[in-house]
C-alpha positions in Angstrom: 150.3 195.8 99.7 149.3 192.3 100.4 145.6 193.0 100.5 143.3 195.9 101.7 141.6 193.3 104.0 144.9 192.4 105.7 145.8 196.0 106.3 142.3 197.0 107.5 142.0 194.1 110.0 143.9 196.0 112.8 142.4 199.4 112.1 139.6 201.3 113.8 135.9 201.3 112.8 135.5 204.1 110.3 138.8 203.5 108.6 139.0 203.0 104.8 142.0 201.3 103.1 142.5 201.8 99.3 145.2 200.2 97.2 146.5 200.7 93.6 147.6 197.0 93.6 147.5 194.0 95.8 149.8 191.0 95.8 147.5 188.8 97.8 144.0 190.0 97.1 141.3 187.4 97.6 137.6 186.7 97.2 135.3 184.3 98.8 136.6 180.8 99.7 140.2 182.1 99.5 139.9 182.6 95.7 142.6 185.0 94.4 141.6 188.5 93.2 144.3 189.8 90.9 144.6 192.9 88.7 147.5 194.8 87.2 148.6 198.0 88.9 146.0 200.8 88.8 143.3 198.9 86.9 140.8 198.3 89.6 139.1 199.9 92.6 140.4 197.9 95.6 139.0 199.1 98.9 138.2 197.8 102.4 135.9 199.6 104.9 136.2 198.9 108.6 132.6 198.8 109.9 130.4 197.6 112.7 129.2 194.0 112.3 125.8 193.7 110.6 124.2 190.4 109.6 123.3 191.8 106.2 126.5 193.7 105.5 127.5 191.6 102.5 124.1 192.3 100.8 124.1 196.0 101.9 127.6 196.4 100.5 126.6 194.7 97.2 123.6 197.1 96.9 125.9 200.1 97.6 128.5 198.9 95.1 125.9 198.2 92.4 124.3 201.6 92.9 127.7 203.3 92.8 128.6 201.5 89.6 125.5 202.5 87.7 122.2 201.1 86.4 123.7 198.3 84.3 125.3 196.4 87.2 123.3 193.6 88.8 124.0 191.3 91.8 124.6 187.6 91.8 124.1 185.9 95.2 126.0 186.0 97.5 128.7 188.5 96.6 129.3 189.2 92.9 128.5 192.2 90.7 127.7 191.5 87.1 127.9 193.7 84.0 126.3 192.2 80.9 126.2 188.9 82.7 129.9 188.9 83.4 131.6 189.4 86.7 132.8 193.0 87.2 133.4 193.0 90.9 133.0 191.3 94.2 132.4 191.8 97.9 134.3 190.1 100.7 133.1 190.6 104.3 135.2 189.2 107.2 133.9 189.7 110.7 135.0 189.5 114.3 132.7 190.1 117.3 133.7 193.8 117.4 134.1 194.8 113.7 133.7 193.8 110.1 136.1 194.3 107.2 134.1 194.9 104.0 136.3 194.6 100.9 135.2 195.7 97.5 137.0 195.0 94.2 135.8 196.4 90.9 137.5 195.9 87.5 137.9 199.3 85.9 140.3 199.2 82.9 141.3 195.5 82.9 139.6 192.2 83.6 140.6 188.6 83.4 139.2 186.5 80.5 135.4 186.2 80.7 135.0 189.0 83.2 133.9 192.6 82.5 135.4 196.1 82.9 133.5 199.0 84.3 135.7 201.7 82.6 134.9 204.5 85.1 137.4 206.9 86.8 138.5 205.2 90.0 138.4 208.4 92.2 134.8 209.2 91.1 133.7 205.6 91.7 135.4 205.5 95.1 133.5 208.7 96.2 130.1 207.3 95.0 130.9 203.9 96.7 131.8 205.6 100.0 128.6 207.6 100.0 126.4 204.6 99.1 128.1 202.4 101.7 127.2 205.0 104.4 123.6 205.1 103.2 123.1 201.3 102.9 124.7 200.4 106.2 122.2 202.8 107.8 119.3 201.4 105.9 116.8 199.0 107.6 117.1 195.3 106.8 113.8 195.5 104.8 115.2 198.3 102.7 118.4 196.5 102.0 116.6 193.3 101.1 114.0 195.1 98.9 116.7 196.9 97.0 118.8 193.7 96.6 115.8 192.0 95.1 115.5 194.9 92.6 119.2 194.6 91.6 119.3 190.8 91.6 120.5 188.8 88.5 119.9 185.6 90.5 116.2 185.6 91.6 113.8 183.9 89.2 116.6 182.0 87.5 117.5 178.3 87.5 120.7 178.0 89.5 123.1 175.3 90.8 124.2 175.7 94.4 127.2 173.8 95.7 127.8 173.5 99.4 130.4 171.1 100.8 130.4 169.0 97.7 126.6 168.7 97.6 124.8 170.1 94.5 121.3 171.4 94.4 119.6 172.7 91.2 116.4 174.7 91.2 114.8 178.1 90.8 116.1 180.9 93.0 112.8 182.0 94.6 113.8 184.7 96.9 116.2 186.1 99.5 115.3 185.4 103.1 115.3 187.8 106.0 118.9 186.8 107.0 120.2 187.1 103.5 119.9 183.4 102.7 119.1 182.4 99.1 116.0 180.3 98.8 116.1 177.8 96.0 112.9 175.8 95.5 111.9 176.6 99.1 115.2 175.5 100.6 117.4 178.2 102.2 121.1 178.4 101.6 123.3 180.6 103.9 126.5 179.8 101.9 127.6 178.2 98.8 128.8 178.7 95.3 126.0 179.6 92.8 126.1 179.1 89.1 123.4 180.6 86.9 122.0 178.0 84.5 
């Protein structure tokens, strides 16, 4: 299939699309997400829009993956400091498509593999997504802070070609990253 996101886009809320392989998988900012056949969990959930869905999905995915996985703002999952997965949320006024990709038995150079059975991980992820989208905003934010690999670190944020460096202080009530008191609602973040 091209991508679970593309297939899910026209489906009803509550639908889940899983693939063994994608030929046009993508991450944030149209970056490609590639993996050989059967080596990753590739899934999209069709959900109701929620302003904190990306953070809630990240929390759910990290919880499903296990205690070693941490979150890098805005949408990466890290294992031993290396990317093991990512979240992509695309919204319309009526629904949100929440894509999750997790490297299981193969990873590109510099990335990590989770090495867990796909079906077992999918079941845990589906259960945790249900729990976290029903959680209050305060619960999602508190749990995201606990799982964060970004907060308290020096970071570089790039937005539209402008670069800011500073300490990632906190996550705001809308999910924005606060760096030296300045909120960022989007951008690429590098841990320094």
